[in-house]
Residue, then its C-alpha position, 0 to 999 in steps of 0.5 A: x291604300x289597300x283593302x280586301x273583302x271576302x265574297x264568293x262566285x258561283x260555278x254551277x251549283x257550287x260557290x267558290x271564295x273570291x277576294x275583292x281587293x281594292x287599291x287606291x292611289x294618287x298621282x293619276x287621273x281619277x277612274x276605276x278599272x276592274x280586273x279578274x275576268x269580270x262579265x258585263x254586269x260586274x264591269x257595269x257595277x262601277x256606275x251603280x257604286x258611284x251613284x250609291x255612294x253619292x246618294x248615301x252621303x259618301x264622297x266618291x274618292x277622286x283617285x285611281x281605283x283598281x279592283x281585283x277579283x281573285x282568283x283571276x281564272x274564275x269568271x265572275x258573273x252577276x251583280x252580287x259583287x256590288x256590295x263587297x266592292x262598295x264596302x272595299x272602297x269605303x274601307x280603303x277611304x277609312x269610312x269603315x274603321x273596324x276590322x272585317x274578319x276573313x270569316x265574313x262574306x258580303x253579297x248584294x246588288x246596289x241600286x242607285x239610291x243605295x238600297x240593296x236588291x236581292x241576288x241569285x244563288x245565295x243559298x249555295x253561297x251560304x251552304x259553302x260556309x262549312x267548306x271555307x270556314x265562313x261564320x257570318x254572311x251579309x246579304x240583302x234582306x230579301x235573301x236572308x230567309x234562304x240563307x238562314x236555312x243553313x244553321x250555325x251561320x250568322x245571317x244578317x239581312x240588310x236593306x241599304x249600304x248605310x245599314x251595312x256600314x253601321x253593322x260593320x262599324x259596330x253601330x247597329x243593333x241588327x240581330x242575325x236572322x233566325x234559322x228556318x230550315x224546318x219551315x215548309x214552303x209549297x209551290x203554288x203549282x202543286x198546292x192546288x192540285x192533289x192526286x186524291x181529287x181525281x175521280x175514276x181513272x182507276x187503271x191509270x191511277x194504279x199505274x202511276x202509284x206503282x211508278x211513284x213507288x218504284x221511281x219508274x218512267x211512264x208513257x201515257x197514250x190516249x185521245x185529247x181530253x182523256x186526263x193525261x195532263x191532269x194525272x201527271x200534274x198530280x203525281x208529285x203529291x203521292x211521291x215520298x216526302x223529301x229528305x232535308x238533303x234533297x230539299x236543300x239541293x232543290x232549293x239551291x237549283x231554284x236559287x241559282x235560276x232565280x225561281x226562288x220567291x222573295x223571302x222564301x225559305x226551304x222548298x220541300x215540295x217536289x218540282x214539276x216541270x212541263x216544258x213546251x215541245x218547241x224547247x231546244x236541247x240547251x233549254x232541256x239539259x242546260x247550256x249557254x255560253x256559260x252553262x246554266x241549269x236546264x229543265x232536267x235539273x229544275x226537275x231534280x227529285x221531281x217530275x219532268x212532264x213531256x206532253x205531246x212527246x211525238x212533237x219534240x225534236x228528235x235530237x232534243x229527246x236524244x239528249x235525255x239519254x245520259x241524265x236518265x241513266x246517270x242522274x246528272x248532266x255534264x255540260x262542257x264548254x271551252x271555258x269550263x265543264x260543269x255538272x248539274x244534278x238531274x235525277x227525275x221521273x220522266x212522264x210523257x204523254x201522246x195521242x194515239 
């Protein structure tokens, strides 16, 4: 028995389609094997799926199950493959008796009791629907708000495996989530700090206003307590309003890194990042064995504030050259090379 379910994987800030193929056969000892370059979280999904199927009332098949995640040359990371694998098994068992169209993708992590947990990177997956012809996406209910930012895409937020099966069998009355691309969500770090609250500091405020209007970088030198950090934290509130395209890029990055709050939609407040001076070069520009965005990407279209500039390690400051000049950073590893956006204003502060 063979079934195939559509899902997707993240490579940098982009999503690529993945076919989850399930093959069940008799004549061998029962077991599950997963192929297709899965990481540890994907390999462990079989234990979560076994428990989720059992607690949801579905008998686990006593057959040999092979799970193939194609294409096999792309590494599959994270727990978002739980739901499509479980649905593929139920489809092969005949529990889901309706055809699942190729324009439908499923994403979600399963808990042991069959409930769905939110996952990272749902917005980049939904945004790729225009490139790959997807028309319907089924996600955990907490992720429905960010996926609904993309118009002309039917987004179904489900809370459990049982609800997903009912939806796919046509037994559910669940309606698609309404688009919320025009909703404004403000980050708490900036909502309580406004540039207009600063009293005095006329020369410094004038300099920051000029820098904000032209997108210039700033170095502030002054004794402790003179207001350098206070001024820098309020700078994003006088920057130009974000366009929809810029807001989508910021929200994508926050979705990938898990900074997007549950049930939060589009982020339209410019980011403000202030890493500690002990940060490593990988933490600043991104990196790791399988590269993830760093602080320069999290500050995309916003402000990167380096307090106590002289305390930062020299090689950490040197890696800022390329993103400051190019507006992006490319991280190369033996397995892959990924490019992350990094267009930001650099505000630095130091003591005399």
